[in-house]
C-alpha positions as CSV (number, residue, x, y, z in Angstrom):
1,M,29.4,1.9,-16.7
2,I,27.3,-0.7,-18.3
3,S,28.1,-4.3,-16.8
4,L,28.6,-7.4,-18.9
5,L,25.0,-8.3,-18.4
6,H,24.1,-4.7,-19.9
7,K,22.9,-3.3,-16.4
8,T,23.8,-0.1,-14.9
9,W,24.7,-0.6,-11.0
10,R,23.2,1.9,-8.4
11,V,24.7,1.8,-4.9
12,F,22.8,3.0,-2.1
13,E,24.3,5.8,-0.5
14,S,23.0,5.5,3.0
15,S,22.9,8.4,5.3
16,P,25.9,7.9,7.9
17,D,24.0,9.7,10.7
18,S,20.9,7.4,10.3
19,V,22.9,4.3,10.2
20,N,25.2,5.5,13.3
21,A,21.9,6.4,15.2
22,L,20.6,2.8,14.6
23,V,23.7,1.3,15.7
24,K,24.0,3.3,18.8
25,E,20.4,3.2,19.9
26,L,19.7,-0.5,19.2
27,G,23.4,-2.1,19.1
28,I,23.2,-3.8,16.0
29,S,25.7,-4.4,13.3
30,P,26.5,-1.4,11.0
31,V,25.7,-3.7,8.1
32,V,22.4,-4.4,9.4
33,A,21.7,-0.9,10.2
34,G,22.9,0.1,6.5
35,L,20.4,-2.6,5.1
36,L,17.5,-1.2,7.3
37,V,18.3,2.5,6.2
38,N,18.3,1.4,2.5
39,R,14.8,-0.1,2.9
40,N,13.4,3.2,4.5
41,V,13.9,1.8,8.3
42,T,15.4,4.8,9.5
43,S,14.1,5.4,13.2
44,A,14.8,3.1,16.2
45,S,11.0,2.4,16.7
46,E,10.6,1.1,13.0
47,A,13.8,-0.9,13.3
48,R,12.7,-2.7,16.5
49,Y,9.3,-3.3,14.7
50,F,11.0,-4.9,12.0
51,L,13.8,-7.0,13.5
52,D,11.4,-7.9,16.7
53,S,8.6,-9.4,14.4
54,D,6.4,-9.4,17.4
55,L,2.8,-10.7,16.7
56,T,1.6,-8.5,19.7
57,K,2.7,-5.4,17.7
58,L,0.0,-6.0,14.7
59,H,-2.4,-3.4,13.8
60,D,-6.1,-3.3,15.1
61,P,-8.2,-4.8,12.1
62,F,-11.0,-2.5,13.2
63,L,-8.9,0.4,11.8
64,M,-9.8,-0.8,8.4
65,T,-12.7,0.9,6.8
66,G,-15.9,-1.4,6.6
67,M,-14.4,-3.9,9.4
68,R,-17.0,-3.2,11.9
69,K,-19.9,-3.5,9.2
70,A,-18.3,-6.8,7.9
71,V,-17.9,-8.5,11.3
72,D,-21.4,-7.4,12.2
73,R,-22.8,-9.3,9.1
74,V,-20.4,-12.6,9.6
75,V,-21.3,-12.9,13.2
76,R,-25.1,-12.5,12.4
77,S,-24.7,-15.1,9.8
78,I,-22.8,-17.4,12.2
79,E,-25.4,-17.0,14.8
80,A,-28.4,-17.5,12.5
81,K,-26.6,-20.4,10.8
82,E,-27.1,-18.9,7.3
83,K,-25.2,-20.6,4.5
84,I,-22.2,-18.6,3.5
85,T,-19.9,-18.9,0.3
86,V,-16.5,-17.8,-0.2
87,F,-15.6,-16.6,-3.9
88,C,-12.0,-16.5,-4.7
89,D,-9.5,-15.6,-7.5
90,Y,-7.4,-18.7,-8.9
91,D,-3.9,-17.8,-8.2
92,V,-2.2,-18.9,-5.1
93,D,-3.2,-15.7,-3.3
94,G,-6.7,-16.1,-3.9
95,V,-6.9,-19.9,-3.3
96,S,-4.8,-19.3,-0.1
97,S,-7.4,-16.6,1.0
98,A,-10.4,-18.9,0.4
99,A,-8.5,-22.0,2.0
100,F,-7.8,-19.7,5.1
101,L,-11.6,-18.7,5.6
102,I,-12.5,-22.4,5.2
103,H,-10.2,-23.5,7.7
104,F,-11.3,-20.5,9.9
105,F,-15.0,-21.4,9.6
106,R,-14.3,-25.0,9.9
107,D,-12.6,-24.3,13.3
108,L,-15.6,-22.4,14.3
109,G,-18.1,-25.5,13.5
110,V,-19.4,-23.4,10.5
111,A,-20.5,-24.8,7.5
112,I,-18.8,-23.0,4.6
113,D,-18.9,-23.5,0.9
114,Y,-16.9,-22.0,-1.8
115,Y,-17.0,-21.0,-5.6
116,L,-13.7,-20.8,-7.7
117,P,-14.3,-19.6,-11.4
118,E,-12.9,-21.6,-14.1
119,R,-10.0,-19.4,-15.6
120,M,-10.8,-19.9,-19.2
121,A,-14.5,-20.0,-19.2
122,E,-15.4,-17.4,-16.6
123,G,-12.5,-15.2,-16.6
124,Y,-11.1,-13.2,-13.9
125,G,-13.4,-11.9,-10.8
126,L,-17.0,-12.1,-10.1
127,N,-19.5,-13.0,-12.8
128,A,-23.2,-12.6,-13.1
129,D,-23.8,-16.6,-13.8
130,A,-21.9,-17.4,-10.6
131,V,-23.5,-14.9,-8.2
132,R,-26.9,-16.3,-9.4
133,K,-25.7,-20.1,-9.0
134,I,-24.4,-19.3,-5.4
135,R,-27.9,-17.7,-4.5
136,A,-29.7,-20.6,-5.9
137,A,-27.7,-22.9,-3.9
138,G,-28.9,-21.4,-0.8
139,S,-26.1,-18.8,0.4
140,S,-27.3,-15.5,1.9
141,L,-23.8,-14.0,2.3
142,M,-20.9,-14.2,0.0
143,I,-17.4,-13.1,0.9
144,T,-15.0,-12.5,-1.8
145,A,-11.4,-13.5,-1.5
146,D,-8.7,-11.5,-3.4
147,C,-11.1,-10.2,-6.0
148,G,-14.4,-8.3,-6.3
149,I,-13.1,-4.6,-5.9
150,T,-14.4,-4.0,-9.4
151,G,-17.2,-6.1,-9.5
152,N,-19.8,-3.4,-9.1
153,H,-22.5,-4.8,-11.6
154,E,-22.1,-8.2,-10.2
155,V,-22.7,-7.0,-6.8
156,E,-25.7,-5.1,-7.9
157,I,-27.2,-8.6,-9.3
158,A,-26.3,-9.8,-5.8
159,N,-28.2,-7.1,-4.0
160,S,-31.4,-7.7,-6.4
161,I,-31.6,-11.6,-5.4
162,G,-31.0,-11.3,-1.8
163,L,-27.4,-12.2,-1.6
164,D,-25.3,-10.4,0.7
165,V,-21.9,-9.4,-0.2
166,I,-18.5,-8.8,1.6
167,V,-15.8,-7.6,-0.7
168,T,-12.1,-8.4,0.5
169,D,-9.7,-7.6,-2.2
170,H,-6.4,-5.6,-2.2
171,H,-6.2,-4.8,-5.8
172,Q,-6.7,-1.1,-6.9
173,V,-10.5,0.5,-6.8
174,G,-11.8,0.7,-10.5
175,Q,-13.0,3.7,-12.2
176,D,-16.7,3.2,-11.0
177,G,-15.7,3.3,-7.5
178,L,-16.6,1.0,-4.9
179,P,-19.2,-2.0,-5.1
180,D,-22.5,-1.3,-3.2
181,C,-22.0,-4.2,-0.9
182,V,-22.5,-4.8,3.0
183,A,-18.7,-3.7,3.5
184,V,-15.6,-3.3,1.4
185,L,-12.3,-4.4,3.1
186,N,-9.4,-3.0,1.0
187,P,-6.7,-0.8,2.5
188,H,-6.7,1.1,-1.1
189,Q,-10.2,2.5,-1.0
190,P,-10.5,6.3,-0.4
191,G,-10.3,7.5,3.2
192,C,-9.2,4.1,4.7
193,Q,-6.9,5.0,7.6
194,Y,-5.6,1.3,8.1
195,P,-1.8,1.9,9.0
196,Y,-0.4,-0.9,6.5
197,R,-1.5,-0.6,2.9
198,F,0.2,-3.5,1.4
199,L,-1.6,-6.7,2.9
200,S,-2.0,-9.5,0.2
201,G,-5.5,-10.9,-0.4
202,V,-4.9,-13.7,2.3
203,G,-3.7,-10.6,4.5
204,I,-7.1,-9.1,4.2
205,V,-8.9,-12.2,5.2
206,F,-6.6,-12.8,8.1
207,K,-7.6,-9.2,9.2
208,L,-11.3,-10.3,8.8
209,A,-10.9,-13.5,10.6
210,T,-9.0,-11.8,13.5
211,A,-11.9,-9.2,13.8
212,V,-14.6,-12.0,13.8
213,R,-12.5,-14.0,16.3
214,S,-12.4,-10.9,18.8
215,A,-16.1,-10.1,18.3
216,L,-17.4,-13.7,18.7
217,H,-15.7,-13.3,22.1
218,H,-16.3,-9.8,23.0
219,Q,-19.9,-9.4,21.7
220,A,-21.2,-12.7,21.2
221,G,-19.9,-14.2,24.3
222,W,-18.3,-17.3,23.1
223,E,-15.6,-18.9,25.4
224,K,-12.0,-18.4,24.3
225,S,-11.9,-22.3,24.3
226,R,-14.2,-22.4,21.2
227,L,-12.1,-19.9,19.2
228,P,-9.4,-21.1,16.7
229,N,-5.7,-20.0,17.3
230,L,-5.2,-18.1,14.0
231,K,-1.3,-18.7,14.3
232,R,-1.9,-22.2,13.1
233,H,-2.9,-21.0,9.8
234,L,0.1,-18.5,9.4
235,D,1.1,-21.1,6.8
236,L,-1.5,-20.0,4.4
237,F,-0.9,-16.4,5.1
238,T,2.6,-17.0,4.0
239,L,2.1,-18.9,0.9
240,G,-0.5,-16.5,-0.4
241,T,1.6,-13.3,0.6
242,V,5.1,-14.7,-0.6
243,A,3.5,-16.2,-3.8
244,D,1.9,-12.7,-4.7
245,V,5.1,-11.1,-4.4
246,A,3.4,-8.7,-1.5
247,P,6.1,-6.4,0.2
248,L,7.8,-8.4,2.9
249,T,7.7,-5.3,5.2
250,G,5.5,-4.2,8.0
251,E,3.0,-6.7,8.8
252,N,3.6,-8.9,6.2
253,H,7.4,-9.2,7.4
254,I,6.1,-9.9,10.9
255,L,3.4,-12.6,10.0
256,C,5.5,-14.4,7.4
257,S,8.5,-14.5,9.7
258,H,6.3,-16.5,12.0
259,G,4.6,-18.2,9.2
260,L,7.5,-19.8,7.7
261,G,8.2,-21.4,11.1
262,V,4.7,-22.7,11.0
263,M,5.0,-24.1,7.5
264,E,7.7,-26.0,8.2
265,E,6.0,-27.8,10.9
266,S,2.4,-27.7,9.5
267,A,0.3,-30.8,9.7
268,K,-2.2,-29.5,7.2
269,P,-2.4,-32.7,4.8
270,G,-2.3,-30.4,1.7
271,L,0.8,-28.8,2.6
272,V,2.6,-31.8,3.8
273,A,1.8,-33.2,0.5
274,L,2.8,-30.2,-1.8
275,K,6.0,-30.0,0.0
276,S,6.7,-33.7,-0.6
277,V,6.1,-33.5,-4.3
278,A,8.1,-30.1,-4.5
279,K,11.1,-32.0,-2.8
280,V,11.1,-29.3,0.0
281,D,12.3,-30.7,3.4
282,G,13.4,-29.0,6.4
283,K,13.8,-25.0,6.4
284,I,11.4,-23.0,4.4
285,N,12.2,-19.5,3.1
286,A,10.4,-17.1,0.7
287,Q,12.6,-18.4,-2.2
288,T,11.2,-22.0,-1.5
289,I,7.7,-20.7,-1.6
290,G,8.4,-18.5,-4.6
291,F,10.2,-21.2,-6.7
292,G,8.8,-24.6,-5.5
293,L,5.5,-24.4,-3.6
294,G,3.8,-21.4,-5.4
295,P,4.2,-22.2,-9.1
296,R,2.6,-25.7,-8.5
297,L,-0.5,-24.2,-7.1
298,N,-0.3,-21.2,-9.6
299,A,-0.1,-24.2,-12.4
300,A,-3.4,-25.2,-11.5
301,G,-5.0,-22.0,-12.0
302,R,-3.4,-21.4,-15.0
303,M,-4.3,-24.6,-16.7
304,G,-7.9,-24.0,-15.9
305,K,-7.9,-26.5,-12.6
306,A,-7.5,-24.0,-9.7
307,D,-10.0,-26.4,-7.6
308,A,-7.5,-28.7,-7.4
309,G,-5.3,-26.3,-5.6
310,L,-7.9,-25.4,-3.2
311,H,-9.0,-29.0,-2.5
312,L,-5.4,-29.7,-1.8
313,L,-5.0,-26.9,0.7
314,T,-8.3,-27.8,2.3
315,S,-8.0,-31.5,2.3
316,T,-8.2,-33.5,5.7
317,S,-6.8,-36.7,4.2
318,L,-3.1,-37.1,3.7
319,E,-3.7,-40.0,1.2
320,E,-6.1,-38.0,-0.7
321,A,-3.8,-34.7,-0.7
322,M,-0.7,-36.9,-1.9
323,A,-3.0,-38.0,-4.8
324,M,-3.9,-34.4,-5.5
325,A,-0.5,-33.0,-5.3
326,T,0.8,-35.5,-7.6
327,G,-1.8,-34.5,-10.0
328,I,-0.8,-30.8,-9.5
329,D,2.7,-31.7,-10.0
330,E,1.9,-33.4,-13.4
331,I,0.0,-30.1,-14.4
332,N,3.0,-28.0,-13.5
333,T,5.0,-30.0,-15.9
334,E,2.4,-29.5,-18.4
335,R,2.4,-25.8,-17.6
336,K,6.1,-25.6,-18.2
337,E,6.0,-27.1,-21.6
338,I,3.1,-24.9,-22.9
339,Q,4.8,-21.8,-21.5
340,K,8.1,-22.7,-23.3
341,L,6.1,-22.9,-26.5
342,T,4.3,-19.6,-25.9
343,Q,7.6,-17.8,-25.0
344,E,9.0,-19.2,-28.2
345,E,6.1,-17.7,-30.2
346,A,6.1,-14.5,-28.4
347,E,10.0,-14.0,-29.1
348,Y,9.5,-15.0,-32.8
349,M,6.7,-12.3,-32.9
350,I,9.0,-9.8,-31.5
351,D,11.7,-10.4,-34.1
352,R,9.1,-9.8,-36.9
353,E,6.7,-7.4,-35.7
354,V,8.1,-5.2,-32.9
355,D,10.3,-2.3,-33.5
356,L,12.4,-2.1,-30.2
357,E,14.0,1.4,-31.5
358,K,10.4,2.8,-31.6
359,E,8.2,1.0,-29.4
360,R,8.4,1.5,-25.7
361,V,5.7,-1.2,-24.7
362,I,5.6,-4.6,-26.1
363,V,2.2,-5.7,-27.2
364,L,1.5,-9.0,-28.7
365,A,-1.7,-10.9,-29.6
366,S,-2.0,-14.4,-31.1
367,D,-4.4,-17.4,-30.9
368,N,-1.4,-19.7,-30.3
369,F,-1.2,-17.9,-26.7
370,H,-2.2,-20.1,-23.9
371,A,-4.2,-17.6,-21.5
372,G,-3.2,-19.6,-18.4
373,V,0.6,-18.8,-18.9
374,I,0.7,-15.5,-20.7
375,G,1.4,-13.6,-17.6
376,I,4.6,-15.5,-16.6
377,V,5.6,-15.6,-20.2
378,A,5.1,-11.6,-20.0
379,S,7.4,-11.7,-17.0
380,R,9.9,-13.6,-19.0
381,I,9.7,-11.0,-22.0
382,V,10.1,-8.2,-19.5
383,E,13.3,-9.7,-18.0
384,K,14.9,-10.1,-21.6
385,Y,14.0,-6.9,-23.1
386,F,13.3,-4.6,-20.1
387,R,9.9,-3.2,-21.7
388,P,6.6,-3.1,-20.4
389,T,4.9,-6.1,-22.0
390,V,1.3,-7.2,-22.6
391,L,0.5,-10.7,-24.1
392,I,-2.9,-11.0,-25.3
393,A,-4.6,-14.7,-26.2
394,L,-7.1,-14.5,-28.7
395,A,-9.9,-16.8,-29.2
396,D,-13.6,-16.2,-30.8
397,G,-12.7,-12.6,-31.5
398,V,-12.0,-11.7,-27.9
399,G,-8.7,-11.5,-26.3
400,K,-7.5,-12.0,-22.5
401,G,-4.6,-10.1,-21.8
402,S,-1.9,-10.1,-19.1
403,G,0.8,-7.2,-18.6
404,R,4.2,-7.0,-16.7
405,S,5.9,-3.8,-16.3
406,I,9.1,-2.2,-15.2
407,P,10.0,0.2,-12.0
408,K,9.2,3.4,-14.4
409,F,5.9,2.6,-15.7
410,N,2.9,2.1,-13.8
411,L,0.9,-0.2,-15.8
412,F,-2.6,0.0,-14.1
413,K,-2.5,3.8,-14.5
414,A,-1.2,3.2,-18.3
415,F,-4.1,0.8,-18.6
416,T,-6.6,3.4,-17.2
417,Q,-5.7,6.0,-20.0
418,C,-6.2,3.3,-22.4
419,S,-9.5,2.0,-20.9
420,K,-11.7,3.0,-23.8
421,Y,-10.3,0.0,-25.7
422,F,-11.1,-2.7,-22.9
423,I,-13.9,-4.8,-22.1
424,Q,-12.6,-4.7,-18.7
425,F,-9.2,-4.4,-16.8
426,G,-7.6,-4.3,-13.3
427,G,-4.6,-4.7,-11.3
428,H,-1.3,-3.1,-10.1
429,A,1.5,-0.9,-11.2
430,Y,3.7,-4.0,-11.9
431,A,0.9,-6.4,-13.1
432,A,-2.4,-6.1,-14.7
433,G,-4.8,-8.1,-16.7
434,L,-7.6,-7.0,-19.4
435,S,-10.0,-8.3,-21.9
436,I,-10.4,-6.7,-25.3
437,E,-12.1,-7.1,-28.5
438,E,-9.5,-8.5,-31.2
439,N,-10.4,-5.8,-33.5
440,K,-9.4,-3.1,-30.7
441,V,-5.7,-4.6,-30.2
442,A,-4.2,-2.6,-33.0
443,E,-5.6,0.7,-31.5
444,F,-4.6,-0.2,-28.1
445,R,-1.0,-1.2,-29.0
446,Q,-0.6,2.4,-30.6
447,A,-2.5,4.1,-27.6
448,I,-0.3,2.4,-24.8
449,N,3.0,3.0,-26.8
450,E,1.8,6.9,-26.7
451,V,1.6,6.7,-23.2
452,G,4.8,4.9,-23.1
453,H,6.6,7.7,-25.0
454,C,5.1,10.1,-22.4
455,F,6.5,8.6,-19.5
456,L,9.5,6.5,-20.3
457,K,13.2,7.9,-21.3
458,E,15.8,5.8,-23.0
459,E,17.5,5.5,-20.0
460,D,14.6,3.8,-18.1
461,L,14.9,0.9,-20.7
462,V,18.3,-0.2,-19.3
463,P,17.9,-2.4,-16.4
464,E,19.2,-1.2,-13.0
465,L,21.0,-3.5,-10.3
466,K,20.3,-2.0,-6.9
467,I,23.6,-2.8,-4.3
468,D,23.3,-2.2,-0.8
469,A,26.9,-1.6,-0.2
470,C,30.6,-2.0,-1.4
471,L,32.0,-4.9,0.6
472,G,35.6,-6.1,0.7
473,I,35.8,-10.0,0.4
474,E,38.1,-10.1,3.3
475,K,34.9,-9.2,5.4
476,I,32.9,-12.0,4.2
477,N,32.5,-14.8,6.7
478,R,29.9,-17.0,8.5
479,S,29.4,-14.4,11.4
480,L,28.7,-11.8,8.5
481,F,26.1,-14.1,6.9
482,K,24.3,-14.8,10.3
483,T,24.2,-11.0,10.9
484,I,22.8,-10.0,7.5
485,H,20.1,-12.9,8.0
486,Q,18.6,-11.2,11.0
487,M,16.8,-9.4,8.2
488,E,14.8,-12.5,7.1
489,P,12.3,-13.3,5.6
490,F,13.8,-11.5,2.4
491,G,11.3,-10.9,-0.5
492,A,9.6,-8.1,-2.2
493,E,10.7,-4.5,-0.8
494,N,13.1,-6.5,1.4
495,P,15.0,-8.3,-1.1
496,V,18.3,-10.4,-0.4
497,P,21.0,-7.8,0.4
498,V,23.3,-7.6,-2.8
499,F,26.7,-6.2,-2.2
500,M,29.8,-5.3,-4.6
501,A,33.5,-5.9,-4.5
502,R,35.9,-4.0,-6.5
503,G,39.2,-5.0,-8.1
504,V,38.8,-8.7,-7.8
505,R,40.7,-11.6,-9.8
506,I,39.2,-14.4,-11.0
507,Q,41.0,-17.6,-10.2
508,N,40.3,-21.4,-10.9
509,L,37.5,-20.5,-13.5
510,K,35.3,-23.3,-14.4
511,T,32.0,-23.9,-16.5
512,M,29.4,-25.9,-15.3
513,G,26.0,-27.7,-16.4
514,K,24.7,-29.5,-19.2
515,E,25.0,-26.5,-21.4
516,E,28.3,-25.5,-19.7
517,N,26.4,-22.0,-19.1
518,H,27.0,-21.8,-15.3
519,V,30.7,-20.8,-13.8
520,R,32.4,-21.4,-10.6
521,F,35.6,-19.6,-9.8
522,R,37.4,-18.2,-6.8
523,A,37.5,-14.4,-6.1
524,A,40.6,-13.1,-5.0
525,K,42.1,-9.9,-3.8
526,G,45.1,-9.5,-1.8
527,N,45.5,-12.4,0.6
528,A,41.5,-12.9,0.6
529,R,39.8,-15.8,-1.4
530,I,36.3,-16.6,-1.5
531,D,34.4,-19.3,-3.9
532,A,31.9,-17.8,-6.3
533,I,28.9,-19.4,-8.5
534,G,27.3,-17.8,-11.2
535,F,24.4,-19.4,-12.7
536,G,23.9,-18.6,-16.5
537,M,26.9,-16.4,-16.4
538,A,29.3,-18.4,-18.6
539,D,28.8,-15.9,-21.5
540,A,29.6,-12.7,-19.5
541,V,32.4,-14.2,-17.7
542,A,33.9,-15.2,-20.9
543,M,34.6,-11.7,-22.0
544,I,37.0,-11.5,-19.1
545,D,40.7,-12.3,-19.4
546,P,41.7,-13.8,-15.8
547,A,45.2,-13.4,-16.5
548,V,45.0,-9.6,-17.0
549,D,41.6,-8.0,-15.9
550,T,40.5,-7.2,-12.5
551,V,36.5,-7.1,-12.3
552,D,34.1,-5.7,-10.0
553,I,31.4,-8.1,-8.9
554,A,27.8,-7.8,-7.5
555,F,26.7,-10.9,-5.5
556,E,24.7,-12.1,-2.6
557,I,26.2,-14.2,0.3
558,H,24.9,-17.7,0.7
559,I,25.9,-20.8,2.6
560,N,26.6,-24.0,0.4
561,T,25.9,-27.2,1.9
562,W,27.7,-30.1,0.3
563,N,28.5,-33.5,1.9
564,G,27.6,-32.3,5.4
565,Q,30.0,-29.3,5.1
566,N,28.6,-25.7,5.4
567,K,30.7,-23.0,3.5
568,V,30.2,-19.2,2.7
569,E,30.1,-18.7,-0.9
570,L,29.2,-15.8,-3.3
571,R,26.5,-16.0,-5.7
572,L,27.3,-14.1,-8.6
573,L,24.5,-11.5,-10.3
574,D,26.5,-9.3,-12.5
575,I,30.2,-8.4,-13.4
576,R,31.9,-5.5,-15.0
577,H,35.5,-4.5,-15.9
578,S,37.0,-2.5,-13.1
579,E,37.6,1.1,-13.8
580,N,40.4,1.0,-11.2
581,N,42.6,-1.8,-10.4
582,D,43.3,-0.8,-6.7
C-alpha cells in the first residue's frame, strides 16, 4: 500500500531468536534488542560494544595500512622542527579535520600552517599551484585532511620539488590507484585490514594523532605530561563526523557519544561562538549539529569563504570568534537565498526539459546555478522526485557538478562508468562531484541515464520508509522514551527509531504555522490517547475524514518541553488509510 506521502512502508522483521538472545544475555529491553538487531547488531559482544561506548575499546591505529610510515615521518618532522602544512577540503569534515590537527600540533608546541583551497577558483582537492605555494613557503611535509586520495598528479609534483606528502582521506580510491607518497591513510585502500571502514575525514586524522601521541611517548621518550589529552578535541571529531553524515556505528558511535558531551562543555572560543549564533544552548545531539552548527560552517565553504570556518574553529579569542561567527551566520543567510533561487531554477528546468517517465537520472546544467549550493539543492531534488540527481554549474565552458543519489543507485560507480566525459570526479555511493567540459554535458546525461536504466527498476523510484516495529500507542510513555534513547547518538546507519501504530483515530485536529501546513492532533485507539505533531503534513492529513477513517501512522517518539513541562508526543512521519479497522 502506498501512503498518503506516496511512500511504501517496510517494517523490519527482526529474528525473534536474535532479539530474545540479546534480552537474555544482556538483560536489556526487548525494544532496544529489536532496534539493535534491525541495525545488524546481533551478538552480545557487538551489542555491549555499541551500548557501552567504551573509549578503551577503540581499535589500535597502527592496524591501519600506512600508519607506521606516516607516524615515523611526522615524529621526524617534529624532532627536526620542520615546517608542516595541513591541506584540507572546504566542507565541515575537511575544516574540522584541519582544525583537529592544528589544535593537536599546537598542544605539542609544534608550529603548524594550513592551506585551504578557494572553492570557486581552485575547486575540490589538491591542485598543482597550491602544492608549489606550500613548498615555496618553506614546508617540507604536507598532510592532507579529508582529500588527496585522487591527487596522484599533484603528489608527483610535490615529490619533484621536495615536499613529502601524507594523505589522510576517507573517499574512494580513484581509477589511477594510490598516490605515490610517504603514506596513505584510508581504510578503503586495497589490502587495508583496519577493522572499521567508515571513519570520516576527521576520524582518520584522529587516528593519526592518536598514533603520533603514542609514538612520541614510547619511541621518542616524551613524558606523558607533554602529551595532549585527545578527548578534549572530540568536539571537533563529532562536528565533522555528524556533519559529513558518516555512519554512527562502531568507533564513530563510541567517539560521538563522548564527543557530544565534550561539545556541550567545550571552551573552544570558536565552538562557543558558533553555538551562540545558532542559538544552541544546553544539550547537543546529532540533529543539533546536522541542522544548526554544520550548515553554518558549510555555508562558508559553499560561498567560497571556508577559511572563515577554519579560522573560527582554531580561534583563541572569544571576542574574535564571536565576530567571525556572526559573519558566518550572515553568510549562511546569503546561502539560503541563493539556494532558494537555484532550486527554483532547477525545478523550472525539470518541468521543461526532463521526461520523468523515461529518465532515471536527473541531470541539469545551467550558468545560473551557484556552484556552492548545487550539492544541497541536488539533495532537495532527490527528496522531491526520488531520482539520482546531478546539478552542474557552468562557467566559461566548464561545469562543476554535484550529485546525490538514492539507495539502489551507487553514484560513484555510475560516475566511474561515465568517467570518459569528465575532467575529474570523486565521491561516495550517495554523493559525488565532477568537473566536465560544457560540450560534453549532453553526452554524459545520456550515458548516465543508460546506466540508470540498467540498474534502476520502476519500484526503485518509489521512496521507502523503514519502520523498526509496530507499537501500540498505549505502550508509549516516558519510560519507553528513555529506554529507546540508550541507543543514542542517532544518525546515519543508526537513525532515530521509527514505529507504526495501526487503526488509529484522529481527534482534535488543528493546523499550525504561517502557511497552515503543519498539523497537531490527538491519536486515539481504545482508551489510549497521545498527542502528535506533523510538520508539513497538512495536505496529507486533509485526505483523512476523522469522523469515519482509521489510519496507520508512522512516527518517532519525542519529548516536548513547553513552559517547563515535559510531555511525550509523537512526531508524525507518514500516514495511510488502515487496511483493517481493528
